[in-house]
N, C-alpha and C positions, 0 to 999 in steps of 0.2 A: 504494500500500500504506500501511500504518500510518505509515511514515516521512514521509508527506505531511501529517501533522497539523500545523496551524499552531502557532507557538510560543505563541500566546495563544488557546486554544480558544474562549474566549467571543466572540472577534471573528471570526465566521464569514465566509466569503467570499460567503455568500448576501446578507448585508446587509439581510435582510427585516425584522429586528426594529426597524429605524429607519424603515421606510417603510410597513409595514402599519399599520392602525389599532391603537389601544391602549385599546379600550373594554371589554374583558372583565375581570371581577372574579373573585375566588376562588370565590364562590358559583356564578357562571356556569360556570366550568371544572368544578367538582365535579358540578353537575347535568348538564352535557354528557356527562361520562363515564358517569354513571348512566343518562342517557337513551339513550345509544347501546348500552349493554350490556343494559339491561332492555327487551327488545322482545317481539315475538310468540313468539320462541323460548322465553322463560320462561313466558308466559301460556298457550301452546298446546302447545309442543313437549316439555315435561317429561314428559308422559304416555308418550311413546315410550321414554324412558330408564327410567321405572319399569316398563314392560312387559317390558323386556329384563333388568333386574337385580333387580327387586323392591325391597324396602326397602333393599337393599344399594346402590341407586343413590346413597345418601348418601355412600358411600365413593368412588364415581365422581366425584361433584361435589367432594368434598374434595380428591381427587388433582388434578383439573383446576383447582380453585381455588388450590391451592398453587402449581402451575406458573405460573398467571397472576399471582399475587401476586409471585413471584420475578421474572418477566419485567417487570412494571410497576415493581418496585423498581429494577431495572437501567436501565429506560428513564427513570425519574425521576432517577436519578443523573446520566445523561448530559444529560437535558433541563434540569436545574437549572444545570448547568455550561455548557451550550451551547444556550440557547434558540433554536430555529429552527423556522419553519413546516414545514420538510421533515422534522423530527423524525428518526425512525429511518432514513429514506432518507439524510439528511445525515450521520448518525453512521456509517452503513455506508460512505459515500463516504470520510470522513476516517479511518475505522478499518480498512477492508478494502481499498478501492480505488474508483476512479471508476465502474467497471462495476457494482459492488455497489450504489452509490447510485442509479444509473440504473435498474437492475433492480428494486430494492425500491420505488422511487417509482412506477414505472409498473405494477408488479404490484399494488400497493395501490390505485392509481387504477382499474385495470381491475376488480379485485375489487369495489370499492364501487359502480362504475357498474352492474355486473350486479345487485348487491343493491338499488340504487335502483329498478330496474324491478320487482323482486319486491315491494318494500314498497308502492309506489304502486299496483300492480295489486291487491294484497291489500286495501288500504284502500278503493279505489274499488269493489271487488266487494262488500264489506260494505255500504257506503253505498248502492250500487245496490239491494241487498235492501230497504233502507228506502224508497228512492225508485225503484220499478220503472219509473215512467214516464220517467225521465231516463236516456239512454244512458250506459253505463259509461265510454265514451271521453270524454264531456263532463265527467263527474265527475273523471276523471283529469286532464283538461286544466285544470280549475279549480284542483285541488290543485297541479299543477306550476307553473302561473302564479303562484299565491299565494306559494309558497315561493321562486320566482325573485325576486319582489319583496322578500321578507324577507331573502334572502341578498345582494341588491344594495344594500340599505340599509346604513347604517353598522353596524359590527360589534357595537356595544353594543345596538342594537335586536334583532339576531339573538340575542345572548346572553340578553337578557331574555325573548324569546319562547321560546327553548329551555328556559330556567330554569323557566317555569311549565308548559310541556308535561311536562317530566321530573318536576316536583314533583307533578303529578296522579298520575303512575304510582307514584311513591314512596308517596304518601298511600294509594293503593289497596292496595299491598302491606302497608303498616303495618296498615291496617284488617283485611286478610286474616289477618295474623299474630295480631292481638288476638282476632278471632272464632275462629280456629283453636285458640288456647290455651283459650278458654272452652269450645269443643266437646270438647277432650281431657279436661278436668276435669268435664264435664257441668254447667256452671254456667248455660248458657242454658236457657230453658223447653223442656220436652218432650225433653230430651237426657239421656243417661246417660254417666258417665265411660267412656272407651274403654280407658284404661290402655295396656298393651303388646300387647293382643290382635291388632291388625292388624299391628303391627311384627314380631311373632315368630310369628304364625300363618300359615296358608296356605303351608306348606312351610318356615317359619322365616325368619330375617333374610336368608339368602342362598339363596333357593329355586333359583336357577340356578347356584350355585357361583361360583367365580372367573371362569369363562367369562362369566357374566352381568355381573359387574362390568366386565370388559374390554369387552363389547359395549356396556354403558351408557356407558363412558368415551368410546367412539367417537362416541356420540350427543351427549354433553354437553361434549366437549372444546372445541368452538368456540362454546359458549353465551355465553362472556364476551367474544367479539369486539366491538370497538367502543370498548372502554375506552381504547385507545391514542390516541384523538382528543384527550384531555386535553393531551398533550405537543405536539400539533400546534397547538392553540389557545393554548398558553401564550405563544407569541411575540407575541400580540396583547393581552396583559394589561399592566397598568401596571408591575408588578414581576415579570417572568418568573421570575427565580430563586426568589423567595419563593413566588410563586403556584403554580408547578408542584410544589414540595415539599409544600405544604399540601394541594393538590388530590389528588395521588397518594396520600398517606397516607389522606385521607378517603374517596376513592372505593374503595380496596381493601377496607377493613374493612366499609364499607356494602354493597358488592356481596356480600361473603362472607356477611354476616348475612342479607341479603334472599334470596339463592339457597338457602343451606343451611337457613335457617329455613322458607322456603316449602315446600321438599321434605319436610322433617321433618314439618310439619303434614299434608301430603298422605298420607304413608305411615302416620301415626298414626291419622288420622280414618277412612280407608277402606282396605279390603283392596287390596293392590297389583295384583291381577288383576281389579279392578272395571272393567267396560266404560266406565262413566261417567268414571272417572279417566283412562282412556286417551284419550277423545275430547275432554275439556275439564276438566283437573284443578282449576282454580280454581272454575269453576262447580259441579263435582261436590261439592267441599268446602262451598262456601257454601250449596248446596241442603240440606245436612244441618242448617243453622241455620234452615231454613224462612223464608228472607228473600224477600220479593216482588221481582219484576223483576230477579232476579240475572242471568239470561241476557242480557237487554238491556243491563244495566249493563256486563257484561264485554265485550260486543261493542263498546260505545263505548270502553272502555278499550283494547281491542286496536287499534281505529282510531287512537286517540291515540298508542299505542305505535308503530305503523307510521309515522305521519306525523312523530312526533318523531324517529325514527331516520332517516327520509328527509331531514328538515331538517338534522340533524347530519351526515349523509353527503354532502349537497351541499356543506356547508361543508368537510368533510374533503377531498373530491376537488378542490375548487377551490383550496384552499391548497396541496395537494400539487402540483398542476399548476403553480401560480404559482412554487413553490419550484424545481421542475425547470426551468422556463423561465428563471428568474432566473440559474441557474448554467450555462445552455447545454445542458441536457438535454431541452429542449422548444422549441416554436415561440416566438419572442420576443414575439409579440403576446399570449401568455398572461400575460406579466409586467406588462401595463399596469394601472395603479391608478387608481381614481376619486379625486375630491377628498377623499373621506372615508376613503381608504386601503383600498378594497375591490378585489380583483382581478376587475374586471368581466368581461373576456373568459373568464377561467377559470371563473367562475360560470355564464356563459351556456353554455359548452361542457359542463359537467357536467349542467346542466338539460336541454340538448338531448339528450344521450345517455341521460339518465334517461327521457325521453319515448320515445326510439327503443326502449328496452328494453320499455316498455309495449306498443308496437306489435308487437314480436316476440312478446310473450306471446299476443297475439290471432292474429297471422298464422301463426306457426310454433310452436304450443304444444308439439308433441311432437318437434321436431327441433332447429332452430338454438339456441333459447334454452336448452334442456336441455343442449346441448353446451357452451355458454358457461358456464352455471352449474356444470356438472361440472368445467370447467377451473379454476374458482376455489375448488373445494371444499376443497383443502388449502393454498390460498395463504396463509392466516393462519398456518398452521404454519411455512411457509417464512420468513415475516416474523419470527415469534418466534425462530426459530433464528438469523437474521441479527442480531437485537437482542442476543442473548446473545453471539455471536461479537464484535460491535462493542464491547460492554462489556468483554469480556476483553482486547481489544486496546487500548482507550482508557484503562481504569482506571489503569494505572501512570503514564501521562503526565499525566493530569488530577490525580492525587494529588501527583505531583512538583511541579506548578505551583500547587498550593494552590487548585484551582478547585472542590473538592467540598464541597457543603453537604448533599447527600443521599448516603448511602453504602449500597451493597449489603451485606447482612449476610454475615459469614463468608467474605469474598472470599479466595481464588478458589473455595473448596470448593463453596459453594451455586451458584455460576455454572456450574461444571462439572457438578454434579448436575442442574441444570435442563436443560443441554444433553443430558445422558444420558437424562433423562426424555422429552425431545422426540424423541430418536432412537428410544427404545423405543416411543413412540406411532406413529412411522412404521412400525416393524416390525409393530405391532399392526394397522395399517391394511392391510398387505400380506396379512393372514390373512382379511380380509373382502372379498367379491367387489365390492360397491358402493364401499367405501372405496378398494379397490385401483384401480378405474377412475378415481376422483377424483384419486388420487395420481399416476397415470400422466398424466392430462390436465394436471394442474398442472405436472408435470415438463416436459412438452412446451411449455407456455406459458412457463415459466421459461427454457427454452433459447432460445425465439424472442426473448423480450425481451432476454436476454443477448447474443444475436447482434446485435440492433439497437443495443445499447450499444457494441459493437465498431465498428459502422459509424459511429455518432455520434462516437466518439472519433477515428476517422480523419478525419471531416469537420472537426472542430475543429482538428486538427493542420494540415490543409491551409489553413484560414482564417488560422491564426496564423503559417504559414510565410512 
């Protein structure tokens, strides 16, 4: 329980901050957070949220964005005080109990492993459309092999690669925002100012009422997933305490601007019930500017988004597995480090299961993989809840020991409010058939991993007896 927190929190029993490489810079951390959160969900999935809520999907995104900002602030508070590659898993362990650290770590690992398969399959399918003569499995194998090499190299090389990957996505969104503003005001050739016609027309700002906002919230609530990798990577920066504080502040406001700004442009430029907006929102808006080769360009951007997220998630899963192994919650061989400070076996394990997920996509497209993906549908929500509970438990002790350089605003009121909002989101999921199935599947997975944590604790007690 919380009483097990060491007297000097910055000196974690993981010890990984002194063994892993230290090649990541603040710009690497910032772009990794952006790269993980800005994926195909933003480029392709926003149309679904708009279809459910209309222009009022802006409210859905604002609510979800606020929740994520508060969660990240709490995670940043703990991360700056206790930099560790296990991040929220380690904080749950010392703030709640060993079972919580085990469960959060492996739940997160399992979630990202399933996501890896979806990302690499999506990217290889698009490239296969460009190169129909090359089998899709060959394309996937090339991608997986390439990113295995990237992640096995020293961490500074990985950080640099991810920086430029993410920078390209950010540049595309910035260009989209600029073109969108020009479209709104009718500044581009052959365009007229749109004003608030689309925002308030077609049934008004809230065509589907509060029910539409709630339905939209279910769609967009997990769109910001991936941003938490910043605190995992901070342990491999030169100055973890300063780096994580700077990166968290930067990532949060940039993500908010990019997401909210992009959605605002979409619902201003086109009617919310436009079929084009639902199938490909970015392409639909850019087509209004009569730009050539837009569809092909966005396909390329989506491929880059998927590969960037895949690269970052291989990193995230390998570091989480390393952290778990280092503290006795996983096989010891996963804690082996290369001469450059890279957890080689943990990277190989993540890459292997990423490719297994690809095979499942082809062999069992309608059965096993869908069950696995369903099981992790609400895993991120569980992780967020444990982050909040960990911060509520650790904050008084960290404050008393003078370890805080980043502080959660209005503690403990905003922390409790965030926890209540996450609880309300669970209740909202129970009202939707598909979301309810995901919630139940995640609950079963959570119980299974928690059961394994109990068995692991018994094993460790026997070994030390």
